[in-house]
C-alpha positions as CSV (number, residue, x, y, z in Angstrom):
1,M,63.5,-60.8,158.4
2,N,66.8,-60.8,156.5
3,E,69.0,-59.5,159.2
4,P,72.0,-62.0,159.7
5,A,73.3,-60.0,162.5
6,K,70.2,-60.8,164.7
7,F,70.3,-64.7,163.9
8,R,69.6,-65.7,167.4
9,D,67.4,-62.7,168.4
10,Y,63.9,-64.3,169.2
11,Q,62.2,-61.0,169.6
12,S,63.0,-60.1,165.8
13,R,63.2,-63.6,164.4
14,P,60.7,-66.0,166.2
15,S,61.6,-69.5,165.6
16,V,59.5,-72.6,164.6
17,R,58.9,-74.6,167.7
18,L,56.8,-77.6,169.0
19,E,55.0,-76.5,172.3
20,T,53.6,-78.7,174.9
21,F,50.5,-77.2,176.5
22,E,47.6,-78.2,178.9
23,R,44.3,-78.6,177.0
24,K,41.5,-77.3,179.0
25,D,37.8,-76.8,178.7
26,T,36.9,-73.5,176.9
27,L,34.5,-71.0,178.1
28,V,31.1,-71.1,176.6
29,P,28.4,-68.4,176.8
30,E,25.6,-70.7,177.8
31,M,27.2,-71.6,181.1
32,K,25.6,-70.3,184.3
33,E,27.2,-67.2,185.9
34,G,30.0,-68.5,188.5
35,A,30.4,-71.8,186.7
36,L,33.9,-73.3,186.6
37,S,34.0,-73.6,182.8
38,G,37.5,-73.6,181.7
39,A,38.7,-75.6,184.8
40,R,38.6,-79.2,183.6
41,S,41.9,-80.5,182.1
42,F,42.1,-82.7,179.1
43,G,45.8,-83.6,179.6
44,L,48.8,-82.4,177.8
45,D,48.9,-81.8,174.0
46,K,51.3,-80.5,171.6
47,R,51.1,-77.9,168.9
48,L,53.3,-76.6,166.1
49,V,54.0,-72.8,166.2
50,I,55.2,-71.0,163.2
51,A,55.5,-67.3,164.3
52,S,55.4,-64.3,162.0
53,R,56.0,-60.7,162.7
54,S,55.0,-59.0,159.5
55,V,52.5,-56.2,158.3
56,S,51.1,-58.2,155.5
57,P,52.3,-61.8,155.4
58,D,52.1,-62.7,151.8
59,F,53.4,-66.3,152.1
60,V,52.2,-69.9,152.2
61,I,53.5,-72.7,154.4
62,L,53.0,-76.2,153.1
63,L,54.0,-79.0,155.6
64,F,55.1,-82.0,153.6
65,P,55.3,-85.3,155.6
66,L,58.4,-87.5,155.5
67,R,59.7,-90.4,157.4
68,Q,63.2,-90.4,158.9
69,G,65.7,-91.4,156.2
70,D,63.5,-90.4,153.3
71,A,65.0,-88.3,150.5
72,L,64.0,-84.5,150.6
73,P,61.4,-83.7,147.9
74,M,62.4,-81.5,144.9
75,T,60.2,-78.5,144.5
76,T,59.7,-76.4,141.4
77,W,57.5,-73.3,140.9
78,N,56.1,-72.0,137.5
79,A,57.1,-68.4,136.4
80,N,54.1,-66.6,138.2
81,K,54.3,-68.7,141.5
82,T,50.7,-70.2,141.0
83,K,51.8,-73.9,140.4
84,L,54.1,-75.9,142.6
85,T,55.4,-79.3,141.6
86,I,56.8,-81.7,144.3
87,E,58.7,-84.6,143.1
88,T,59.6,-87.4,145.5
89,G,60.6,-91.0,144.9
90,G,59.9,-90.7,141.2
91,K,56.2,-89.5,141.9
92,K,55.1,-85.8,141.0
93,E,52.4,-83.9,142.7
94,V,51.2,-80.6,141.3
95,F,49.5,-78.0,143.6
96,N,47.6,-75.0,142.2
97,L,47.4,-71.9,144.3
98,T,44.8,-69.2,143.4
99,T,43.9,-66.1,145.3
100,S,40.1,-65.6,146.1
101,D,38.3,-62.3,145.9
102,N,38.8,-61.8,149.5
103,G,42.6,-62.4,149.5
104,Q,42.7,-65.9,150.8
105,I,44.8,-68.3,149.1
106,Q,43.2,-71.6,147.8
107,L,45.1,-74.7,147.4
108,A,44.0,-77.4,144.9
109,V,45.9,-80.6,144.0
110,E,45.8,-81.6,140.4
111,K,44.7,-85.1,139.6
112,Q,47.5,-87.5,139.0
113,D,47.5,-90.3,136.5
C-alpha cells in the first residue's frame, strides 16, 4: 500500500517479521476419535512472515542470502520483467521468470559459465 500517512499502521501495512512459535503435532485423519493428536510439542521454531493484503498479489519475493558485512547485490530487470540479473562480488546470476498456464510463476536459473 502506498500510503505514507499510514507508515506505522499495521492493519493496513503489515510488516515483515520473524516469529517464534511452538511446533506441535498436527491432527491426522487416521487417529482414533478422542486421541490427543496435536498435543505433543516439538519445541520452539522460527518462521519468516511476509504478509500481503491484496486482491491479486502479482509479485514475487526472492530471498537472497548474505553474510553480515557483504555488499548488497545489484539487480537489473529486462524490459518485460521476465529476466532478473543479480550481480554480487563480480559474479552474475540470471533468473528467468515465466508464468504457467494456471498463473503460477516459474523460476529457473540460467546456467552460468
